[in-house]
N, C-alpha and C positions, 0 to 999 in steps of 0.2 A: 504493501499500499505504499500511494504517496504521501511524503509529510510534508511541511511548507512552514518555510520563518514565519515569524510574529509580524516583522515588517511587512512583508511579501501580502499578508492575510490582512492588515490594515489599511493597505491602499487598495486593495481588492474591493473592499467594503465601500469605498468611497469614488470608485473609480471603473474602469475596466478590467475586466480578470485578469491577472499575468503569470507570468509562467510560474511552474510549480518550484518551491526553492528545496534544498537538497540535507537543509539542519534537521538532525532527527529531534521530536516530540521530546522532552523531557520524559524522564519513566514517574508512573503515576500511579498512586496508592491502590491495594487489592478494593478496598472498595470504589473508588475514580472506577477499577477495569469493570468491578460488578454491576455500577451505574452502566456503562457505555453498553455491557455485552445487552443488559437489560432494552436500552435503548434501541439498539438496531435488530434486537431482537422483534421490539411490538414495529416498527416499520416493517421487517420481510414479513412477518406471521400477517400481519393487515394487506400489506402488497400479494400475500400469495391467496388470502383469502379471497379478496372483493376481486381478481385475477381472474378466480377460477368460476366464483358466484356471474362473473361479466361474463365468461367462457358460456357458460351454461344459457345463457341470456339468447346469446348468438346463433345457436344450434337450436335453439327449442322451436325456432318457425320453420316455414317452407316447406320445402317437398317433405314426405314421410322417405327417413333412410338417410344413409351417410354420403353424402354428394362429395364430390372431387371441392367444391368450393370449401365447403364444411372442413375437409383434411388440412388445407389450408390454413382455412382458421387457426384450427387447432394448432398448428406446427408453429403460425407466427406468434401465437398467443402466448406459448410456451417459451422459445424464444423472447420474449419481451419481458416474462418474469422472470429467466435466469438471470437478463442482460439487470434488472432492475432492482434484482438480490444481487448481483455482484459491484454494482456500482453505489449500493449503499455504503459498501464499505471505507470508500472515499470520505463520507460524512464523519470522520472523526477529525479531520482536520478542522472543524465547525464550518461556522458561516461565512461563503465566501474563502471557502481557502483553497479556490484556485482549479481550474480544469485538471482532470488527469491526464493521459496520453490520449490521443484523438481516435484512436480503434475504438477503447472505452464508448466514449462519448458515442459515436456512430450504431454501434452496434446497443444501444440507448433506445436510438431514437428510431433508426431504419423500421423494426419491425412495425412497432407501435403505426409508424407511417402508414406501410403496410397494410396494414389493420384499416387504419382510417378511410383509405380508400375502396378497400373492399367493402367495409360497410355500405358505402353508396350503392351499391347494386343490390341490395336485399332490404325487402322495407323492416323483415325480421331485425335487421343489424343497425338501423338509422339510428344514433345519438350511441348506442351502447360501445358499438366500435370506436370510436371518438375516447374513448375514458383510458386503454391505455396509455394514447400518447399524453392525454392529462396528468397521468402519471408519472411518465418520462418526464415533462416538463416539471414537474415539481421537484423530481431527483437533480435534474438540470441546477434548476433555481437554490438550491442547498450550495453547491459549489460556486457559484457566478458572484459578481459583484452587486452591492446593493440595488445602482443602476438596470445594470443587465439585466435581474434577478425580475422586476418587474416587469420588463418590455418584454421576456418570457415568457412569462405567466399570462399577461395580457392575450398575447400572442395564441397561446395553448384556451386560452379562456372563450377566446373569438371562433379557434378549431372547435371546439366541445359545442357553443351554442349553434356554429351555423350548418353542423354535420348534418343536420336530419335539416332543416331547412335546403342546403344544397339539394341532397339528393328528391328530396322533393321535385326542387326545379329541374332534378335531370331527369323528371319521368317517375322514379319510385316511390311507391304509394308507403304513408306511414300506415306500418299495423304490426299485428304479432301481440308475443306476450307484454314487451314493452310496453305498449301501449294502452292493451285489453287489460293489465294486471295491476297495473300501480309501479310497473319496475322504471317508467319514468322521472319519478317521485325518487324510486332508488338509486337512481344513477347522479340528480342532482344531489342529493343526501351525501352520496361516496364523493362526489365532485368540493362538496362544500368540505367533509372534513378529509380531505387529501393534504392539501398544505397545512390547515391543523396540525397535524401529525407532523407531514416531513421536516419543514419548517420550528414548528414550535419544540418536536423534540428535539433538533440540534442543537438551540437557541439554552432550553433548557439541559444540557451537555456542557454549553459553553459557560452557563453558571455554577455546575458542578466544578469545571476544570478551574476558573476563576478562583474558586475556597481553597481546591486542594491548592494550586498556586501561593495562596496567603497564607495556608495553615504552614506548608513549607517554607514560605519568606520569616512567617513567625519564631519557628522551630530555629531557623540558621541566626535571627536576628538574636535568638535569647545566647546560642551559644556563641555568637560575635560579643554580646556583654556581659558573658562570661569570662572571656579571654581580656577583654577590655579593662573588667576591672582585676583580672592575675597582673595584667601589663600596669594598672596604675601602682596596684601592692609591688609590684619588685621594684618600680621607679621610685616607693616612696623609701621602700630599704637601701636602697643601691644610693641614691641619690643623696640622702642626707649623710648616711655614712661615710662614701667619697668626697663629699665636700669637705668632713671635717677633720678628716683623715689626709687630704691635703692641704690644712691651712695646720693644722700638726706637725706634718711636717716641714711644711715651711718655717715654721717657726723656730722646729729644732734646727734646722741649717743655719737662720742666723743667727742663734744662742752658741754652736759647737765652739766658735771660738773665745766669748767671751764668759762664757758659764755652763760647762761641759754639763754638770749634772743634772741642769736646770734641763737640756737639753733632751741628755737621756730620759729625763723622766717621761720629756714630748713622745718621744719615739715610742716608751713603753705603751702611754696610752693609744697612741696611732696603732701598735699592736693589737691592742687589747680591745679597739674597734673595727678591727680588721675582723679578728677571731668572732664578733658580735657579729658583724654583716657577714659571714660565712654561714653562722650560726643560722639567722633570718632567712638566708637564703633558701639554703638547703630544708628548712621546716616549710619554705613558702611551696620550692617545688615539691617536695612530699607532700603537699596542703595539709601539713601540720602547724599552721600559727594559730593562735587562740581566737577559736570562732566560736561561737553559742551553737553548740547543736541543734537545740529549738530552731533559732534561727536559721541556719541552714534546711532545715524541714519544712518551716515555712517561706522562706526563699523557693523553695523548690518547688511549692504549691502553686505560687504566686507566678514563675514563669512559664508554668504547665498552662495555667490558666489563662492566661497570657495566649497561649497558643493554640486554646482551645479545647484542652485536655480537663476533665473534671479529673479533679484532684481531692482525697481525701488523707488527712495526718493526723497518724492516731500514735502518738509517741510521746513520752514522759521521761524525759533523761533526769529525773530528781535521782539518788544515789549512784549513777554509774560513774565508775571512775575515769578518768580523763583520758588511759589510753581507749577506754570503749569507745568513748564520747568521739573521740578522731577516726578511729575506726567506721564508726558508724556514718559519722558524717562525712566522708571519702567514698561511703554505698550511696548514699543520696546524690553528693553529688555525679557520681559515673553512671548511676542508674536514668538520675536523670537527663544526662547528658545522649546516653544511649535512645532514651524514649524520646527526645524530640527527633535525633538522627537517623534512628533506624529503624522507627514502628511506624504504626497508622493505629494509634491506641487514643480511644476517647474516655477511658475512667484507668486510673490510676491511683495506689491507697498503700500509703506507708504507716507500718503496724510496727510499734516494737512491743517486745512480749517477755517479760520475765520468767524464767526458767530456773530456778530452784537458786542456784548461784549466778548465772549465767541470765544472758539476755541472747532474744533472737529478733531481728528486724528483719522483715519480708517488704518486697516491693513487689506490687503484682499489676499487670496493667493486660488489655483486653487486645492488642495490638499487634502482638506475634505471631507469625505460621509458623517460622521456622524454630523447632526446637533447640536447634546448634547454636551455642554462645559463639559469640565471634572471640575471638584470643589475641594475646598481645599483652603486654608489660602493663601497660596503661587501660586495660580494660578489663572485663569479668576474671580473668585469669591470671594478672595482677592483682586484685581484690583478694583473689581465692590465697596465694602465695603471702600475705598482710597477713592474713583470718589466720593460715596454719601454722604464722612461725611464732603466735601467741597460743597455740593449741584450739583452734575456732576451725571453721569451715565455711565454704560460700557454696549450696546448692545452687542451680539454676534448670529449668524444664518447664514442659507445658503440663498444668495439671488441671484437668475442666474444660479444656480452652482455654485455658488464661498461661501469662508468662507468668512463671513465679520466680524471684529471686530471692533466696533465703540465708540469709549472715548470719551466724551463732559466732557468739563469744564467750570462752570459762567461765569469766568474771576473777574474782581475786578467790586467792587460797581460802580465806575465812573472812568471815564479817569485820574481824577489827582492819584488815589490811583495805577495805571498802573505805571504812570511816577515814582511815591515813590517807586515803588519796585525795579521799574529800577534803580533811581541812587544809591539806597541801595546795589543792587549787583553790580554797578560799583564802588561804595567806598569798597566794601569786598574786589578788585581786580580781579574780577572774567570773567571779559569782555563782551562784549556784549551778546553771545550764551553761560554763564555758566550757570548750576543751584546755585545761591545763597547761602547766609545764614540763608535763610526766610526758612528754611524747615519745617515743618507741625508738627512734634514732637516736635518744639522750647519749648514754653510752657511745656510740658513734661519733658521734659530735665531740665529746668527751674526751676521747682518744686523739682525737683529729688536733683537738687542742693544746693537747700535751705533744703531740709530734711539733705542732707550729711551737711550742715554749723553746724544744731543741732544737 
């Protein structure tokens, strides 16, 4: 199927239909693909059903038995409905998407045109034989630009209305089931419904595409916002420390000849600032900065809701040691990013449950069809390694049609350790819900500082 650039589509809507572009349409979500299948199936079903009934109208009059002209009408009607069905797949580019290859358009128009002319020769085929051409014109109008669309529909409507009149002028009397059994009313009703179905359905399909684009854009903006926040934090850390280090080393250089002891003191302070900057940078890179766990969950819910996803947060971080708050905060960040970038969720739930001394954070969403998680150091596999390092675990997979990620932490060895951790966090000034100074990588950082001293 041909795809078209957005600029070409916009130009075609306001002017003449242009040539088809070659840029592929962005990959759509599962719900959007389902909507497209429903849309095209409705159009195809309508075309086949009405064409079959219309063909029976054309065969229901005249002489008894299957005549040669009847066989020709059947063949042309079958070819016309096949061409109409095939042409429907070009509707995916939307209204004014551009004409496909010329052969498809000729295949669409020539069999209905043959039916239109043959219908003038028999009284029972007047008007009804013009309906396939009306269907083909509506299909053609979908892919044409706005101006050309109305010209085609106007010409096809004139051909539909004048078909019976022209037959009468040529000496073909009006009659048959179309006139006697109310068939003319049916033809008029089908003719009225056709543009409403063809053009209206594709117009609705375009709205669905725009909503999907908006949802995708919201997710990308949320990820970009998180990256900007990370960049701002990194700038705050590095900019402040490096500026002070530069000032102290400059001052030490000035004091080196006049007051070596003061210069040595300034150099020592600059070294300490460098170590602090290194610690803070490591903490930022690994996501271990002092951040409120509850605030992290609330921020995730706000970002998801901004992307049009219903979010439910059921977390209570009271009593959690700082290490667990840190790890669970990482889970919330990673799963939120994955949901925005890789899923089609409409509902997400964060739930923290206590299991004896430990805790389990589950993140459930309804937008993942593939149970296989994405691997990588910064993804679910990275979370699994972090939790396994402290005796916990991370499991992810489909449960009852929902994608569930469950991260469990074993908790402290006894209750006194938990209380001590909470007191240490409070003395550090982090509040009851913040990730305290007891970072997972603290021993490594201390070792690094010792190596710097040496």
